[in-house]
C-alpha positions in Angstrom: 66.3 54.3 -33.2 63.7 51.6 -32.6 66.4 48.9 -31.3 67.8 51.7 -28.8 63.9 52.9 -27.6 64.4 56.4 -29.3 61.6 58.5 -30.6 61.5 58.0 -34.2 59.1 58.8 -37.1 56.8 55.8 -38.9 53.9 55.5 -40.9 50.6 53.6 -40.8 48.9 52.6 -44.1 45.5 51.3 -43.4 44.2 49.4 -46.5 40.5 49.2 -47.4 39.0 47.5 -49.9 35.2 48.9 -51.8 33.3 47.2 -48.7 35.3 48.9 -46.6 36.9 45.8 -45.0 40.4 46.3 -43.6 43.5 44.5 -45.1 44.7 42.8 -41.8 48.2 41.1 -41.8 49.5 38.5 -39.7 53.2 39.8 -39.0 56.6 37.3 -39.9 57.5 35.0 -36.5 60.8 36.7 -37.2 59.8 40.2 -36.9 61.6 41.8 -33.3 58.4 43.9 -32.4 55.3 42.1 -32.3 56.1 38.6 -34.0 53.2 36.7 -35.4 50.7 39.3 -33.8 47.5 40.9 -36.1 48.4 43.8 -37.7 46.3 46.7 -39.0 48.2 48.6 -41.0 51.3 48.4 -43.6 54.1 51.0 -42.8 57.5 51.3 -41.0 60.1 53.7 -39.9 60.9 57.0 -41.9 64.4 56.5 -43.4 66.8 59.7 -42.8 65.5 62.3 -45.6 62.6 60.8 -46.8 58.8 62.0 -45.9 56.3 60.4 -44.7 54.8 60.3 -47.7 58.1 58.6 -49.3 57.8 56.0 -46.6 54.4 55.3 -47.0 54.6 54.5 -50.7 57.9 52.4 -50.0 56.6 50.4 -47.3 53.2 49.9 -49.3 55.4 48.5 -52.3 57.7 46.6 -50.2 54.9 44.9 -47.7 52.1 44.2 -49.9 53.6 45.0 -53.5 50.8 47.9 -53.6 51.8 50.2 -56.3 50.6 53.5 -58.0 47.9 53.9 -55.5 46.6 56.9 -54.1 47.4 57.4 -50.4 45.1 59.8 -48.2 47.0 61.4 -45.3 44.5 61.5 -42.6 46.4 62.3 -39.1 49.4 62.4 -37.1 49.4 60.3 -34.2 51.8 59.5 -31.1 52.2 56.1 -29.8 54.4 54.5 -27.0 54.8 51.7 -24.9 57.3 50.3 -22.4 58.6 47.4 -24.3 57.7 43.5 -23.8 59.8 40.8 -23.0 62.9 42.4 -22.6 62.4 44.6 -25.9 63.1 48.4 -25.7 60.1 51.0 -25.3 58.5 51.4 -28.9 58.0 55.4 -28.8 57.1 56.8 -32.4 55.6 59.7 -34.4 53.3 58.3 -37.1 51.3 59.8 -40.2 48.5 57.5 -40.6 47.3 57.0 -44.4 44.2 55.4 -45.9 44.8 53.4 -49.1 41.8 52.0 -51.1 42.6 48.6 -52.7 41.1 45.5 -53.4 44.1 43.4 -54.4 46.1 41.4 -55.4 48.8 41.2 -53.1 52.4 40.4 -53.2 53.4 39.8 -49.5 57.0 40.1 -48.2 57.8 37.2 -46.4 60.1 38.6 -44.1 57.6 41.2 -42.9 54.1 39.4 -43.5 53.1 35.8 -43.1 49.5 35.9 -44.3 46.8 38.3 -45.0 43.0 39.0 -45.1 40.2 41.6 -45.6 38.1 41.5 -42.3 35.2 44.0 -41.2 36.3 46.6 -39.2 33.1 45.4 -36.9 34.7 42.3 -36.8 37.9 43.6 -35.4 36.3 45.8 -32.9 34.4 42.2 -31.3 37.6 40.7 -31.2 40.4 40.5 -28.6 42.4 43.6 -28.9 45.1 41.6 -27.4 45.7 39.7 -30.5 46.7 42.8 -32.9 49.6 45.3 -32.6 48.5 48.1 -30.1 49.8 51.3 -32.0 47.9 50.3 -35.2 44.8 49.3 -32.9 44.9 52.9 -31.4 45.4 54.5 -34.8 42.4 52.5 -36.1 40.0 53.7 -32.9 41.2 57.2 -34.0 40.0 56.7 -37.8 36.9 55.7 -36.5 36.6 58.9 -33.7 37.0 61.0 -36.6 34.6 59.4 -39.4 37.6 58.7 -41.6 36.1 55.0 -41.9 32.9 53.4 -40.9 32.9 50.8 -38.2 29.6 49.1 -39.6 31.2 48.1 -42.8 30.9 44.4 -43.7 
């Protein structure tokens, strides 16, 4: 779906620690979309026959090694871009989740090069171009909806 630039369903799971910081991951350099960029959420494409919730649980376990942690579905969001560097457009309907988890994490090296908790205020003060645009857009919407506190440290 994504390789052909077709609309598809996806999940975004924002992992928040008890201090209100987001777990920010650096995407593996081998990723086909946004390699090496900072990603504000775990997640991925919903498989055929899979629910958003099943996908979120699967992706969180695969990418970060997080299991048996409640997920809160917050909203559904549409994102599209024109594609960069010869890549096809990215068009996705995402369900956005929040996961409260302090670690530890077991990072999947094919997906995630590294990760750390970062204060949301620091993310907002940073250059937005360093982050995957779909998760940055979703973070702004989470803040607008009051689902996350912008001033957490």
